[in-house]
Every structure is written in C-alpha cells, then in structure tokens.
MARLUMKOL-155113 format. One line per 3 residues: their letters; for each residue y, x, z of C-alpha. Coordinates in steps of 0.1 Angstrom, whole numbers. Each point is the difference from the previous one (the first is absolute). Example, Ala and Ser with C-alpha at 12.3 -4.5 7.8 and 13.67 -1.06 7.14 Angstrom:
BEGIN
as = -45:123:78 | 34:14:-7
This chain:
BEGIN
maq = -1503:-569:438 | -30:23:-5 | -31:-5:21
pvs = -18:29:17 | -32:11:-17 | -22:-11:29
qrs = 11:-36:-4 | -7:-3:-37 | -31:-19:-10
pad = -27:18:-21 | 9:-22:-29 | 36:13:1
rdq = -12:36:2 | -23:-4:-30 | 27:-16:-21
ges = 20:26:-18 | -10:32:18 | -28:11:-23
ppl = 0:-6:-37 | -29:-20:-14 | -28:22:-13
ess = -7:-4:-37 | -35:7:-14 | 17:17:-30
mfe = 13:27:23 | -36:8:11 | -11:0:-36
lry = 28:24:-10 | -7:24:29 | -37:-1:-8
rhh = 5:7:-37 | 25:28:10 | -25:18:23
rar = -28:-5:-24 | 20:15:-28 | 9:30:22
rna = -37:5:9 | -9:-2:-37 | 27:25:-9
kvr = -13:25:26 | -36:-4:-14 | 13:4:-36
qrq = 20:31:10 | -31:16:15 | -20:-8:-32
etk = 28:14:-22 | 1:32:21 | -38:4:-3
lar = 2:-6:-38 | 29:25:-4 | -20:26:19
frf = -30:-6:-22 | 21:2:-32 | 15:33:12
yiv = -34:16:6 | -12:-12:-34 | 30:15:-18
mav = -3:32:19 | -37:2:-9 | 8:-5:-37
lva = 28:26:1 | -24:25:17 | -26:-7:-26
iai = 25:6:-28 | 12:32:16 | -36:13:4
afv = -7:-9:-37 | 31:19:-10 | -9:30:20
mgs = -36:1:-13 | 12:-4:-36 | 26:27:5
whe = -26:23:16 | -23:-6:-29 | 27:9:-25
iqh = 10:31:19 | -36:11:0 | -2:-7:-38
vfg = 32:18:-8 | -5:31:22 | -37:2:-3
l = -7:-1:37
C-alpha cells in the first residue's frame, strides 16, 4: 500500500525523484551557450566586413565611372573641337 507523502522520510524522497546531475551536462550547456555567443559576435563582425566591402566596391565603381566620363568628355572635345 502506498504511503502518504508526509510520512515518507527525506531519504525516500531523494531516492528516484530527481535524476543525478552529471558534470558533462553542465559542460555541454556551457559549450552550447559559448558557441551561440561566439556565433553572434562572428555574425556582427561579418556584417561589418560586408558593409566595408560594399563601400569599397562602390567607391571603385564610382572612380571607374568618373574616369570613363572624363575620358569620354576629353574625346568629345577633341573630336568636335569644343
């Protein structure tokens, strides 16, 4: 017959109600959260680098466009005698 909870001894309650804690669980959770934190930092760095690369490429394209316009204007002046 089952005993009421109030009549159980503390040793009986500890036995079987909670699983034993393993140190490997703590290590796995620690590594998991550290990896997530590192992934967030890496994502922020990659975003900054992508933004930097975008502006560099845009600057190079604008410089090429200006060089093309200047060269074209020089040729137009040379051909039409402006």
